[in-house]
N, C-alpha and C positions, 0 to 999 in steps of 0.2 A: 504493500500500500504506500503510495506517495505521501510525502509530508503534507501536501495540499489537502488530499482526501482525509488524512489523519486529522488535520485541523478542523475540517468540516465535521468529521465524525465526533470529535470532542464536543463541538457546539451542539450537535444533535443530542448527544448523550446528556449534556447539561440540561437541555430542555426536557428530555424524558424524565430525568431524575427529579427535576423541580416540579414537573406536572403532577407527580404523585402526591405532593404535599401542598399543592396550590390552595386547596380549600382550607387546609389547616392554617396556612399563613394568612389568608384573607380573613378568616374567623378571628385570628389573633389581632389583626388590625382593627376589626370592628369592636373587639373588646376594649382595646386601647381608646378608640374614639368615644366609646361609651363610658370610659373611666372605670371599667370593671376590672380591678387588679387581680381578683381571685380567678376570674375566667381567663384572663390573659396568662396567668401563671400556668394554668392547666395546658393551654395550647403551647406555651413555651417549652414545657417538658417534652413535648412530642417533636419539637423542631430543633433539638440539640444536633449540632453538626451540619445543619442545613446552610446552604450558601447564603441565605438571607437572615440567618440567625442574628446578626448584629442589629437588624431592625427591631426584632423582638426584644433584645436586651435594651435597646434605646428606649422603646416604649415603656418597659418596666421601670427604668430609671427615671424617665420623664414624669411618670405618675407620682413618684415619691421624691422628687428632686430636692424639695426643701428640707426633707428629713434624711436624705441620703448621706452615707458616710463619705468623707472626702476621698478615702482610699478606693472606694468602689467607683466613684466618678473618674478618678485619675486612671484606674485600671482600664475602664472602658475607653477613655481617650487615647491611651497608649496602644491598646489592642486594635483600635479601629482608626488609627491615624491615616490609613489609606482610603477612608470613606468620608463623604461630606457630613456624615452623622457626627463625627468628632467635632467638626466646626460648629454645627448646630447646637450640640450639647454644651460645648464650651461657652458659647454665647449665652445660653440660657442659665448656665451655672454662674457665670459672671454677674448676671442680673440678680440672682438669688444672693450671692455674696455681697454685692453692692447694697442691696436693700437691707441686708442684715448688718451691714457695716463691718464685715470681716475683711478689713483692708489688707492685712498681711497675706492672706490666701488669694485675695483678689489681685494684688500686685504681682504675685508669683505667677498667676495664670494668664494675666492680660497680654504679655508679650507674645504668647502663642496663638492669639486670635488673629486669623488672617484677614477677615473682612472688616468693614466699618459698620457700626451700629450706633445711632445717636444716643440711645438710652445707655449703652455701655460707655460711650464717650463721656457722658455727663457724670456717670459714676466714677470714671477715671479722674476727671477734674475734681470731683469731691475729694477723692483720696489725696490728690496733690495739694488741694487747698488747705488741708489740715497741716501739711508739712511746710509749705512755703506759699503763703497767701500773696505776697508782693509779686512773685513771678507768675502765679497762676491766674490772678484776676484779669490781667490784660488779655489772656487767652480765652477767657470766658466771654468777654464783651462781644465778639463777633456772633455768638449764639443768640444774643438778644435781638439782633437785626435779621432774624429769620421770620418771615411773615406767615408762619403756619403753626399749628399746635405742636408743642414739644412734650416729651414724656415727663412724668412727675420727677424723674431723677434730675431734671434740669432746674426745677424750682428752687432748691437750696442754693444753687449757684447764683441765680438772679437776686435772691435775698441777700447774698453776700455782696454782690455788686452794689445794691442799694445801701447796705449798711456801711460800705466803704466810701459812699458818696460818689460812686462811679456811674450813676444813672441820672442824668440831668432831665429836666422837664422836656427839653428838645428830644432827648433819646426816647422818652416815653411816647411822645407824639410821633416820632419816626416809626416806631414799631406799630403804633395804632394805625398809621397811614398804610404801612405795608400789609397789615392784616385786612384793612378795608379794600385795598387794591385787589386782593385775591378773593374778595367776597366773604371773608371770615369775620362776620359781624360779631359773633359770640366771642371770638378771640379778642377783637378790638375792645369789646366791653370789658373783658377780663383785664387787659393791659391798662385800660383807662382808669381802673380802680386804684392804680398806683399813683395817679395824679393827685395833686393837692385837692382837698375837699372843695366841691363846688365848681371845679374846673373841667370836669369830665363831660363829654358830649352826651346828649340825651339819647338813651338807648332806644326809646320808642321811635324817635325821629330817624335814627339810623336804620331801623328795621323797615320803616315806611319808605325810605329812600331806596333801599335795596330792591324793592318791588316796583316803585314808581318814581324814578328820579326826575322825570319831566314835570310831574305834578308838583314836586317840591320847588323846582326852579322857577315855576310859573307864579310863585307867590313870594317875590322878593321882600315884601313888607314884613315877612316873618323872620327874616335873617337878622342875626345879631353879629355883625362883623367886627364889633369891638373886642370880642373875646376870641381866644385861640380855638376854643371848642366850636364856636359859631363858624369861624372861617374854615376849619377842617371839615365841618359838616357840609358846607357848600362845595368844597373841593371834592369830597366824596360823591356828591350828587353829580357834579360835572363829569367826573371820571366814570361813574356808573352809566350816565346817559351816553357818553362817548363810545362805550362798548357796542351799542346797537345803532346809535344815530349821531355820528360825529359832527355832521353839519348842524344839527340842532344844538349840540353841546357847544360848538364854536360860536353860534349865534348868541346863546345865553352868556357864555364866558366873555365875549367881546364887550358886553354891556356891564360886566362886573369887574373885569380884570384890573382897572385902574384903582380899585378900592383895596387891592391886595399888594403885598410886597413884591419886588422884582423876582425874588426866588420863587414865590408861590405862582406868579404869572408864568414864569419859565416852566415850572413843573406841570401846570395844567396844559399849556400849549404842547409840551412834549407828549403828554398822554393823548391829547386830541389828535396830534399828528400821527402817533403810533396806531391808534385805532382807525384813523382815516386811511392810512396806508394799507392796512389789512383789508379794508373794504374798497380799495382802489378808488378812493376819492381824489378828484383832480386837484383839490386844494391842499392835499396832505403836505407837500413840500413847503407851501406857504405857511402852514401852521407850524411845521418843524422850524421854520426860520425864526420864530419867536421863542423857541425853547432854549434851555440852557444845557447843562451837562446831561447826556443821555446814556442809558444803559446799553449794553451790547444788544439786547433784544430790540430796543428802540432804534438803534443804529442799523441793525439788520433790515428793519422795515423801512427805514429812511432810504437805504441803498436800493431796496426793491421798488419803492415808489419812484426813485430816480431812474431805475431801469425801464419802468413802464413809460416814463416821459423821455427816454433816450438822453437824459441829462448826465453825461459822463463825468463832468467835474464834480457833481454832487455824489455820484456813485463812489468815485475815488475818495472824496472827502469823508464820507461816512465810513468807508472801510479803514481809512487811515486813523480814524478816531476810535476804532474798536480796540479792545485789549488784545495783546499778542495771542492769547489763547483763541479768541474768536476769529481774528483776522487770518489765522493760520489754517482755518477750516478750508477744505477743498473748494467750496462754493466761492468764498471770498478771495481766495488766491486766483481762481479763474476769472471772476468778474473784475478783480483788481487789474489783472493783466489785460483784459478786454478794454477797460477804461484807459489804461496807460497807452495801449496801442491807438485807441481812438483819439487820444490827445497828442499823438505824435511821438510818444516815448517808447519806441519800438524795442530797443535793446533791453530796457527795464522789463518790458512785457515778456520778452523771451526768457529772461532769467527766472521769472515766476512760472512760466509754462513748462520749461524743460523737466524739472523734477516732478511736476504734477502729471505730466504725460506718461510717467512710468507707473502710475497708480491705476488699479483695475476698478474704476468706478465711473459714474456718470461724467464727472468733471475731468477725470483722467482721459476719457475718450474724447471729450470736446477739446481738451488741451492738445492732445495728439493731432487732432485734425487741424487745429490752428497752426500747428508747426508743419503741416503738410503731410503728416503720416496717415496711415490707414490702420483701422482697428484689426487686431488679430490676437488670438489666444496664444500664450507662450507654449512652446513645445513641452510635452510631458517627458522630463528627463529621468524619471524614476518610476518604475512599476514594481510593486512589492512581489517578491517571489514566495514560493510555498513555505520556505523556512521562516520568513518573516511573518507570514500569516499564522503559521503554527505557534510561533512564540507569542504573538499578540493574542491569540485565541485563549491563552492560559492566564491572561491578565485578570486578576481577581476583580478589580473595579469594573472592567467591561463586562465580565461574566455576570456580576450583580446587576448591572444596568440591563443586560439582555433578559435576565430573569424577570426584572420589574416590567420591562416592555411587554413580555409575554403575558403578564398579569394585567396589562392595560393600566398600569400605574405610571403614567407618563411623566407626571411632575417629579416623582421620586427618581424615576429612571433617568430623566434629563439631568438632574442634579448629580447622580452617580457618574454619568457619562462625562459631564463637564469637569468634575473633580478628577476623574481618571486621566483626562487628556491635558490637564492644565499646564503641565511642564513638558509635554511632548515636543520633540523636534519635528522638522518638516517630514522626514521619512516616517516617523512613528505616526504622525497625523494622517498621512496618506494610507498607511496600513489600516489604521482604525477606521478611516473613511470607507475603505474597501470592505471591511468586515460589516460595517453598517449597511452598505449597499446590498451585500449578499443576504442580509436579514431583512431586506426591504424597508429598512429604517432610513428612508430617503432624506428626511430632514436632518438626521444626524450625519449622514454621509456628506451632504452639502455643507452644513455648518462646520464640520470638522475640516473638510478640504479647504474651506474659505479661510482658515486660520494660518495656512502656510505663508512663509515669508519669502523664501528664495526658490524652493522647489514647488512646482504647481502641477495640478492635473485638472484641466478645465472640463474634461469629460465627467469628473466627479463633482466639480463645483456646479456644473450645469447639466445635471442628470436629466434624462428624457424618458422616464417610464411611461407605460400605457400608450406608447406611440401608435400601435395598430388601431386601438380604439379611437384615439384622438384624431388620427388622420382621416378616418371615415367622415367625421363631422366637419373637420376643417375643410376637406375637399368639397363637401356638399354646400357649405356656407361660404366658400371662397374666402377663407380667412388666412392670414399670414401665420404659418406654423411657428416661426421663431417668436413672433409677438405673443401668440397664445401661450407658448411655453414660458416665455418671460413673465407673463401675468400669473400663470398658475404657480410658478416657482415662488413668486412674491406672496400669493394668496395663502398657500397651504404647505409649501415645501413638499408637495405630493403626498401628504398624509390624507388618505381617503376618509378617515374618520374625524378629521380636524373639526373642532368647534370653537368659535370665537366667543369672547365675553358678550359681544353684541347679539349673539344668537345665530350667526352665519355658520353653515355646515358644508362639509365635503371638500373635494379637491378645488372646486371653483368658488367655495365660500358663498353659498347662496343664502339669502335671508328668506324666512318663511313666506312672506308676501310675494317676493320675486319668484320663488320657485312655484308657488301656486298659480301665479299669473302666466308664467311660461308653460306650465303643465296644461293649463286651459288652452293656450294658443296652439300647443302641439296636439291637443285632443287626447291627452292621456286619461283614459276613463277610470283606471284603477289607481290613480295617483294617491299616495300617502306620504306624509312628511318623513316617515321612517325610511322611505326609498332614497332620500336625498344623499346618503353616504354610499350608495351603490355606484361604483365607478362609471359604468356606462350611462346610467340615469343622470348622474351629476354632470357629466361631460355634455350629454345631450341638452340638458337645460341651460347649463352655463354658456356653452358656445352659441346657442340660439340667442340668449340675452345679450351676449357680447356683440353678435352681429346686429342686433336691434339697436343698441346704443351707438355702434359705429355708423349705421345708416342715419340715425337721428342727429348725429354730429358731423355731417358732411363727409363721412368716410375718413375722418382724421383719427389715426390711432392714439395720438397724444390726448386728444379730447375724450376719446372713448375710454382710455385708461382712467382718466380722472372721473369720468361718469360712472364707470364700473365700481369705483371705490366710494365715491361721495354722492352719486346720483346725477342724472342728466341735467336736472334743473340747476344744480350748483355749477356744473361744468360750463353751462351756457352763461350763468350769471357772472362768471369770471372772465368772459370774453372781453377783449379790449375795444376801445372806441376807434382805434386806428390799427392798421396791420402791425403785427407784433411777431418777432421771431419766436419759434416754439420754445427755445430754451428759457426765454424771459417769462413766457406764460407759465412754464413749469416752476420756475423759481419764485413766482409771485402768487402761487396758490396759497390762500390764507390758512387752510387746515394743515397743521404740521404733518399729520399722518398721511394725508393724501399727497402732499408735496413730496415727501420722501418716497412714497409708494410709486408715484408716476416716474420719478427719476430712475428708480431701480428697475421698474418694468421695461422702460425704454433701453436702458443700458443692458439688461439681461437679453433683450431681443437681439442685440448686436452679437453677443457671444454665442447665442443659440444659432444664429444664421451662419456664423463661422463654423461651428461644430457640425451643422447639417450640410455644409458644403454649398450653401446658397451663395448667389452673387452678393458681394458685400456692398452694403448701403451705408453711407456715412451717417453718423448719428444726427448731425445737423439736418441731413436730408430727411431722416425719419421724423424728426421733430417738426420740420417744415415751418411754414408761416401761418400764423393764426389770423384769420380775417376778422374784420370788425363785426360786432353783433348786429343782427338784423331782427328788429322787433317782431316782424311777421313770423319768422321762424321760431322765435322763442315760445310762441303759443301753439306750435305744431308738433309737440312731442308725443302726440297721441295719448294712448292710455298706459304709458309706462308707469310701473308701480312706484 
């Protein structure tokens, strides 16, 4: 027997061995979830020596962690350091120790925690505060300026800041404003309680503004602009209205601005410009012109607003004002180079484009084309042999992951897989990716191959399963195979049973309403929602809907991609008033998820076309030019769900 077949035989044997105790393991899991320690212990006795026994031991410790002996916890952590369970238990134990105030044991265990956890971080600062307050207090201050709810372990730190006189009234108002910006009215009220008596904003008014900011702003006679609370309340109303109606917010603010300080005026105009840019308002840059210092997020949308207006000096100015971390993102390196080139600074543009053109992403492809190159996948310079497959098949972490996938415990399995490959080199990643492919774990195969740095295999990164089934529908509907594969790769990573938090299911991630509508169009008499994860059914419904949105959006794959993710109505609402290059349309999609999705789908399509041996089409050509909106067409989307 060859080593390759031996490797496969081992994996089959692992599956057969685990299957015999699957029910026992799942019953143990249910006992843990029910908090039934006695029943869990009974199942644990029958799972001794099982590949997944560490999970049972973890559940047992978890149920009694506050009473567990330190030596038992440490024994588990040492025995299972090759599993993510050790990291999870260590994080939970640190929280128990911090809550208990057992700082000696806490400090001994903390350096071994690999990940970040804000609750543990606050306990760690508590421990340090006891020893050296003068050094620790300045490190605590940045936590105060987080505009979201923080765990209880952070509260003593803020009390220490206040006691040391390191929280000014301005600091209190800054966090209140940050909380209101994110809609956290309850947090704003909690922070405001730290203000001197009588200076806090009225809670009932804040609640009313959250639901009806326009109504509040239309009654200026009720404002009390002499107090900080009154001014902050009006600023909150302007901010809240700008989220949905920036033109109205600008109108109200222009009447009020002179009664506020220059800093407050700049703050409000920055927010109005930001929300206006996201809604593609033509006045966005004019509003930004009145703003002061802007956050990276605001600057990003200032750059996007300038792109829609073809205002290259403003594009470059916004990018240059960003922090180094933000401006180094592929998007801003590319658009910065485009701005430099448009402004006649060709050599500087090329300096930005050259390194970007080596990256395998949307902007890497565009940069390569700017330099005159053509998109191509790198040659696969390494293919794992039977010996490498055999060795990797014995990796305990991957074996646990495979056992968990077999039990359909995908969340636990994904954690095991990621923990197992976290320190793999390129060769090991490609071997692990091939193992995943052979087990039809296409998402793991793709994601694992995606992590390589120097050695690549784009046949693994861009897998094409179910091709026989797909091509039948693709041919019937005259769809571009590379584009369809690029879309499915982004939708589900080819997991037939994939389900999103929003309720979409299957390979092409269909929502219930969409699936029902298409099934009716196709005349499927026996349609049931349970059929949606069947490969042929899902592909039949999904490709039909994709063809529908493609036709509804002038046959433009970029717009159809946006429509498939966010709906045809939104894709049309984002159309420009003057012809716009496709890359700018993609960059200025207001929804973060859809913007990222569209870029990935279109970049994926290029690599799939290369893998399929299709005539190569430049990405800029795929993206095309987006023509201005036509009001008569906006009303002709038919009965799209």
